[in-house]
C-alpha positions in Angstrom: 25.1 135.4 -9.6 23.0 135.7 -6.2 25.3 138.4 -4.7 25.0 140.2 -7.5 21.5 140.2 -7.6 21.5 141.1 -3.9 23.9 144.3 -4.7 21.4 145.2 -7.4 18.4 144.7 -5.4 19.6 148.1 -2.8 18.8 150.1 -5.9 15.3 151.6 -4.8 12.5 152.0 -7.5 12.7 155.8 -7.6 16.5 155.5 -8.7 15.1 152.5 -11.4 12.0 155.0 -12.5 15.2 157.7 -13.5 17.6 155.2 -15.2 14.6 153.9 -17.3 13.7 157.5 -18.1 17.2 158.3 -18.9 18.1 155.6 -21.3 14.5 156.3 -22.8 15.1 160.0 -23.4 18.3 159.1 -25.2 17.0 156.6 -27.0 13.5 158.8 -28.3 16.5 161.8 -28.9 18.6 159.8 -31.1 15.7 158.1 -33.1 14.2 161.7 -33.7 17.7 163.1 -34.9 17.8 160.1 -37.5 14.5 160.1 -38.8 13.0 163.3 -38.6 16.4 165.0 -40.3 15.4 162.7 -43.2 18.7 164.4 -45.4 20.8 163.1 -48.1 24.0 162.2 -46.4 22.3 160.3 -43.2 23.8 157.3 -41.8 22.6 154.0 -43.4 19.5 152.2 -41.4 22.0 149.9 -39.9 24.1 152.5 -38.7 20.7 154.7 -37.2 20.1 150.8 -35.5 23.9 150.4 -34.0 23.7 154.2 -32.5 20.1 153.6 -31.0 21.7 151.0 -29.0 25.3 151.7 -28.8 24.8 155.1 -27.1 21.4 155.2 -25.0 22.6 151.5 -23.4 26.2 152.1 -22.0 24.6 155.5 -20.6 21.8 154.3 -19.2 24.2 151.6 -17.4 25.9 154.4 -16.4 22.8 155.9 -14.6 22.3 152.3 -13.1 25.7 152.7 -11.7 25.7 155.9 -10.6 22.3 155.0 -8.3 23.9 151.4 -7.2 26.9 154.5 -5.8 23.9 156.3 -4.2 21.9 153.1 -2.3 25.5 151.6 -1.7 26.8 155.0 -0.2 23.5 155.3 2.2 23.5 151.7 3.9 27.7 152.5 4.8 26.4 155.8 5.9 28.8 157.3 4.0 27.5 161.1 2.4 25.5 159.2 -0.1 24.8 162.9 -1.7 28.4 164.2 -2.1 29.6 160.3 -3.4 26.6 160.6 -5.7 27.8 164.4 -7.4 31.2 163.1 -7.7 30.5 159.9 -9.0 28.0 161.8 -11.8 30.1 164.7 -12.3 33.8 163.7 -12.3 34.7 162.8 -15.9 35.5 159.4 -17.4 33.8 157.3 -14.7 36.8 158.9 -12.2 34.4 159.3 -9.9 33.1 156.0 -9.4 36.2 154.5 -9.6 37.2 156.5 -6.5 34.2 155.6 -4.5 35.3 151.8 -5.0 38.4 152.2 -3.8 37.6 154.9 -0.8 34.0 153.6 0.5 33.9 152.5 4.0 33.0 148.7 5.4 29.7 148.4 5.4 27.5 148.9 8.6 26.9 146.6 11.4 24.5 146.4 14.2 26.2 146.5 17.5 25.9 143.2 19.5 24.9 144.8 23.3 22.0 147.4 21.9 21.4 146.6 18.2 22.3 150.2 17.3 23.4 150.6 13.6 27.2 151.2 13.8 29.9 151.9 10.5 32.1 148.7 10.6 35.4 150.3 11.2 33.9 151.1 14.9 36.0 149.4 17.1 33.5 150.3 20.2 29.6 151.2 19.9 29.0 155.0 20.3 25.3 154.1 21.5 26.5 151.7 24.5 30.2 151.4 24.4 30.5 147.9 24.0 33.4 146.4 22.5 32.8 145.7 18.8 35.9 143.6 17.9 38.7 142.2 19.3 41.1 145.0 20.4 44.4 145.0 22.0 44.5 145.7 25.6 47.2 148.1 25.5 47.0 150.5 23.0 42.9 149.6 22.7 43.2 149.6 18.7 41.4 146.9 16.6 43.4 143.5 16.3 42.5 140.9 14.0 42.0 137.2 14.8 44.8 135.4 14.6 47.5 137.6 15.8 49.4 136.9 18.3 51.4 140.1 18.8 49.4 143.7 18.5 50.7 145.1 15.2 50.2 148.7 16.7 52.0 148.5 20.2 53.6 145.0 20.4 52.0 143.9 23.1 51.2 139.7 23.2 48.1 139.2 22.8 
């Protein structure tokens, strides 16, 4: 639960305001649609209450998810505007799923100079410091515990 709160915490106050306004607009639209009309043949009261909850709540949650994609892509130093548009405009949440499948690792700080670097970098672009273990032969990143480089076969 703590991790969930930390992740939700990356969504800024302006984005939460937009999510709230989306939810409020949908709720008001549904209430006005079913109460102002008041025609015979309108759904019964329980159905109107159900629709007032069943439509705005999931769409408000979807707006929050898009706000999360925006904030997460920004902190991962990805093209956050592009990913936000893709997440919002590709139907059936396929854009959101693509984001979670294709997103970059979290950015971190260089131990040498403190510059923010992408998570998949092997060397710091600012100072040239090695950010992880590398093969002495091919200079590719190797994982801890490897005895042989998986790319060139050099013993580590």
